[in-house]
N, C-alpha and C positions, 0 to 999 in steps of 0.2 A: 370314806370315799372309795378305797380300794376294794371293799367288798362289793359295793353297788356296780363298780366297773367289771368285776369278775363275773357278777350275776348277768350283767348285760351281755358280755362276751360268750357266756354259756347259751343264753337265749338266742344269740345270733346263730351260734353253731347248731343248735336245734332246729331253727327256722331254715338253714341251709339244708340239712339233712332231710327235713320234711318236704322241702319244696322239690326235691329230686326223687319222689316215690315212683317206682314203676307201677303202671296200672295195666290191667289187662287190654290187649288189642285183638281185634278181629274175632277169632273163634274162641279165644282164651276166656277163662272164667276164673273167679275166686273160689277157693274151697277151704274146708277146715280138715285136717288130718285126723280121721277116726281111730285107725289101728294101723300098726305095722305088722304085715303079714309074714315077713321073712323073704329071702331070696330077692331082696331089693324090690320088694312090692309093698304097696300101702293102699288102704282103703280110704278115699277121700269124698266127703260130701261136699257137692258142688252147689253154687248159688242157683243154677239153673234147674235144681231140684233132683239131679241124678246122682247116683252114688258110683264112683268108678274105681277100677283097680288101677293105679297109677304106679309108675316107675321113674327113677331119676335117670336120665340120659347119661351115657358113658362120659360125655365131655364135662358134665357137672358132678359125676359122682364123688370126686374127692373133695370137691369145695362145698358141697350142699349136704348139711346134716339136719335132718328133721326129727321131730318128736311129735307125740300125739298133741292134739289141740293147737298145732301151729297153723297159721293162715298162709295159704300158698297160692300161687297162680298155676292153673292146670291148663294145659293144651290138649284136647280130645284128639284122638287119632283119626286120620282121615278115613280108613276103613275100620269098622267096629268102634266108632267113636262114642256110642252109646254107653259102652262099659268100660272102655280102657282109655288112658291118657298117659301124659308125661308131666312131671312137676318141673317147672322152670324157675321158680324163685320163691324164696320164704321171707316173709316180713318180720322185722325187728319188732320188740314190744312197742316201742315209741311210734313206729309206723302204723301199727294195729291201731293204737289210740287215735291217731290222726285219721285213719280210714273210718273208724267209728263215728268221729265228730263229723266228718264230710258226708256221712250216710251211705258209703258204700258197703257196709256190712250189716244193713238193717235186717236182711232176711235171715242172717245167720243169728242174730240176736232173738228174733221172734221164735226161732226153732229151740233155742236153748231154753227159754222159759215157758 
């Protein structure tokens, strides 16, 4: 009985985590980090079909650590937004699975295969 109870509690915790996933708003888009370029710059392939050189804003620099193949939220710059942007959020592996199941990452899956 105790094992079933523990499993139910773990499932509820995962449900709570998944229900609070941050999604892109307005101009923001999802992207996959292709390459770290140095000097806090990264090359990100966005879902809108563009590849942008992105940076992590100063207010997030100490809190947000990214690696290649991470799924992130990118906000294009107002000026020269075609090629540059800011990385605002990084998804955890469980959140990525949730996004794939809900269909938010279909374009990325198609590009990979």
